[in-house]
C-alpha positions in Angstrom: 26.6 2.7 14.4 24.1 4.7 11.6 22.0 1.7 11.2 21.6 1.2 15.1 20.8 4.8 15.5 18.2 4.8 12.8 16.7 1.7 14.4 16.4 3.6 17.9 14.9 6.6 16.1 12.0 4.3 14.3 11.4 2.6 17.8 10.9 6.0 19.1 8.5 7.1 16.3 6.8 3.6 16.8 6.1 3.9 20.2 5.0 7.5 19.6 1.9 6.0 17.5 1.3 3.2 20.2 1.0 5.5 22.7 -1.8 7.3 20.5 -3.5 3.8 20.2 -3.5 2.4 23.8 -6.1 3.1 26.3 -4.4 0.8 29.0 -2.7 3.4 31.7 0.1 0.7 32.5 0.8 -0.2 29.1 1.3 3.8 28.1 3.6 3.7 31.1 5.7 0.9 29.7 6.0 2.2 26.3 7.2 5.3 27.7 9.6 3.5 29.9 11.0 1.5 26.4 11.2 4.7 24.6 13.3 6.5 27.3 15.5 3.3 27.4 15.9 3.4 23.8 16.9 7.0 24.0 19.8 6.5 26.6 21.7 4.8 23.8 21.9 7.7 21.5 24.5 9.7 23.4 26.8 6.8 22.9 26.3 6.4 19.2 26.3 10.4 18.6 29.3 11.1 20.7 32.2 12.5 18.3 34.7 11.9 20.8 34.2 8.2 21.6 32.5 6.4 24.5 34.1 8.3 27.5 33.3 8.5 31.0 31.5 11.6 30.6 29.1 10.0 28.0 28.5 6.9 29.7 27.4 8.6 33.0 24.9 10.8 31.0 23.5 7.5 29.2 23.3 5.8 32.4 21.8 8.8 34.0 19.2 8.9 31.0 18.2 5.3 31.3 17.8 5.4 35.0 15.8 8.4 34.8 13.6 7.9 31.7 13.8 4.1 31.8 13.2 3.2 35.6 12.3 6.3 37.8 9.9 8.2 35.7 7.9 4.8 35.0 8.6 3.8 38.8 6.4 7.0 39.7 3.6 7.0 37.3 3.3 3.2 38.2 3.1 4.1 41.5 0.8 6.6 40.9 -1.4 4.5 39.0 -1.7 1.8 41.6 -2.8 4.6 44.1 -5.3 5.9 41.9 -6.7 2.5 41.0 -7.5 3.2 37.4 -6.6 1.0 34.6 -8.0 2.8 31.3 -8.2 6.0 29.9 -11.8 6.9 29.5 -13.5 8.9 27.1 -10.3 10.8 25.5 -11.5 14.2 23.4 -9.9 12.5 20.4 -10.5 8.7 20.2 -7.8 6.3 19.5 -8.1 5.5 15.9 -8.4 9.2 14.8 -5.6 9.8 17.1 -3.2 7.3 15.2 -4.4 8.8 12.0 -3.4 12.1 13.1 0.1 10.6 14.4 0.7 9.2 11.1 -0.1 12.5 9.5 2.1 14.5 11.9 4.9 11.9 11.4 4.4 12.2 7.4 4.4 16.0 7.6 7.6 16.2 9.7 9.5 14.0 7.3 8.2 16.3 4.6 9.7 19.3 6.5 12.8 17.5 7.4 13.4 17.2 3.7 13.0 21.2 3.3 14.9 22.4 6.1 18.8 21.6 7.1 20.0 21.6 10.6 23.0 23.8 11.6 25.6 21.0 11.5 25.3 17.4 10.0 24.0 14.8 12.1 24.4 11.0 12.3 21.1 10.4 10.5 18.5 12.2 8.2 15.9 10.9 10.6 16.8 13.2 13.6 14.8 16.2 12.7 11.7 14.4 11.2 11.3 12.2 14.2 12.3 14.5 16.9 9.5 17.2 15.4 7.1 14.5 15.2 7.8 13.2 18.8 7.2 16.9 20.3 3.9 17.2 18.2 2.7 13.8 19.2 3.8 14.7 22.9 1.6 17.6 22.6 -1.3 15.9 21.4 -1.1 13.5 24.1 -1.5 16.2 26.5 -4.2 18.1 24.9 -6.4 14.9 23.7 -6.4 12.9 26.8 -8.8 13.5 29.9 -6.6 11.1 32.5 -3.9 13.2 34.3 -1.5 10.4 34.1 -1.6 10.4 30.1 -1.2 13.9 30.3 2.2 13.6 32.1 3.5 10.8 29.7 2.5 13.2 27.0 5.0 15.7 28.8 7.7 13.1 29.1 7.1 12.1 25.2 7.4 15.8 24.5 10.7 16.4 26.2 11.9 13.2 24.7 11.7 14.9 21.1 13.8 17.9 22.4 16.2 15.2 23.7 16.6 13.6 20.0 17.8 16.9 19.0 19.9 17.5 21.7 21.6 13.9 21.4 22.1 14.1 18.2 23.6 17.7 17.8 25.4 17.5 21.2 29.3 18.0 21.8 30.1 19.3 24.8 27.6 22.0 26.4 24.5 20.9 25.4 25.1 17.9 27.7 24.6 20.5 30.3 21.4 21.9 28.8 20.1 18.2 28.6 20.8 17.6 32.1 19.0 20.7 33.3 15.9 19.6 31.3 15.9 16.3 32.5 16.1 17.7 36.1 13.1 20.0 35.3 11.1 16.9 33.8 12.1 14.9 36.9 10.6 17.7 39.2 7.5 18.1 36.9 6.8 14.1 36.9 7.3 14.0 40.9 5.0 17.0 41.2 2.3 15.7 38.9 2.6 12.3 40.6 1.8 13.6 43.8 -0.9 15.5 42.4 -2.5 12.4 40.9 -2.1 10.8 44.1 -4.1 13.5 45.9 -6.7 14.2 43.1 -7.6 10.3 43.4 -7.7 10.2 47.3 -10.1 13.3 47.1 -12.4 12.8 44.3 -12.3 9.0 43.4 -10.8 9.5 39.7 -7.9 11.5 38.0 -10.1 12.7 35.1 -9.0 15.9 34.7 -12.1 17.5 33.0 -14.2 16.6 36.1 -12.2 19.4 37.9 -14.1 22.0 35.7 -17.2 20.8 37.3 -16.1 21.4 41.0 -18.1 24.6 42.4 -17.5 26.1 45.9 
């Protein structure tokens, strides 16, 4: 169980770095889907009470939302906007990946210095959860395309989810469901926003919005 849990966490970290290094928006959406599908397995592995119906339903809900619904909404927005690549990010891809590696290394150091309130199934939980949150923030602030910023928001929530899934026993599941609903609403609204931006201005470069004048 621990080996599988560690493998999933390593996959999450590798997807974080891959997102920082790709310019293709469709690839970014697929990577976010892979990360979401991988995360859906964490509640099954972290449950102290075994794999019951509640845990199965929770994992299935995560798989559907993170692996199918969110990517489906983003791919639909991508087709509507008719764009293929991120153009002119604030931080280029090579420096972004270097920053991602530095963030990951820093989070591993922090993980060795701090202890969680209760034991977790893997020592990788804290560093990779922190790194995923920070890399999500990096995607939000370093990318100019609205769709990539939405993906950054999803990645940030995935980092929070790693904490919750690793520490959850009972009530935290309700917290995670609430967070997921918030993310679902945010992605849905952002998808609509991307559609309207692309329809009115023929692009989804949020930097161009600062140039609008009355």
